[in-house]
N, C-alpha and C positions, 0 to 999 in steps of 0.2 A: 710469494712466487711458488708455484708448483714445480717441483723437479722430478722428472721421470727418467728411467733408464729404458732405452729401446735398442733393439738390434736391427740390422738390415732386414727388410722384409716385414717388419712390424709397423703398426700404425697407431694413431690415436684420433679420437673424434673431438671436435669442438662443436657443441650443440648437436643438432640432428643432421646438419647438411654440410659440414666442413670436415674433411678427413686429411690428416697429415700422415704421409707414408715415408718411412726412412728407407731410402733406396740403397744408400751406400755409406758406410762408416769406415774411415781410415784415419791415419795420423795427420793428414792434411785438413780434414774437416768432415762435414756431414752433407750428403746430398739428399734433399727431401723432395717429395712430390706433394702437391696440394690439390685436392679435389674440392671445388666450391662452386656455388651458383655463379653465373656470369655477372650478376649485379653486385657481387662482393668484390671490392677493390683489394688487390693484394700487392703490397709494395715492400721492398726492403726498407728497413728502418731509416737508413741514411738518406734514401730518396724521399721518404715521408718527411723527415726533418727539413730537408732542403726545400721541399714544396711549402711547408709551413713558414719557413723563413722568407721565402720569396713572396708569399701572400702578405705577410706582415710588412715587408719592405714596400710592397706596392701600395698599401694603404697609407703610407707616410710620404708618398711622392707628391710634390707640388705640381699641380696641373700646368702651371706656366712653363715648367721645365720640360714638359712633354709636347709642347706646341710644335716643335721642329720635327717630331716624328710623324705628325699628321700630314705633312706636306708632300 
């Protein structure tokens, strides 16, 4: 893991086309801005994990149990 110190108003680059700007830093947390191409999906980690869990659960569903939803 790379650990960097940044102040409000500073930024960092990921590759050539993703910029992370630190907008505000205080005792409550950090506010960031992300500039990236539209085709790049940006999700909070907890939402990404939930999406992965939902997809995994969907793969294990018995089709017979879903018949009632199609009516």
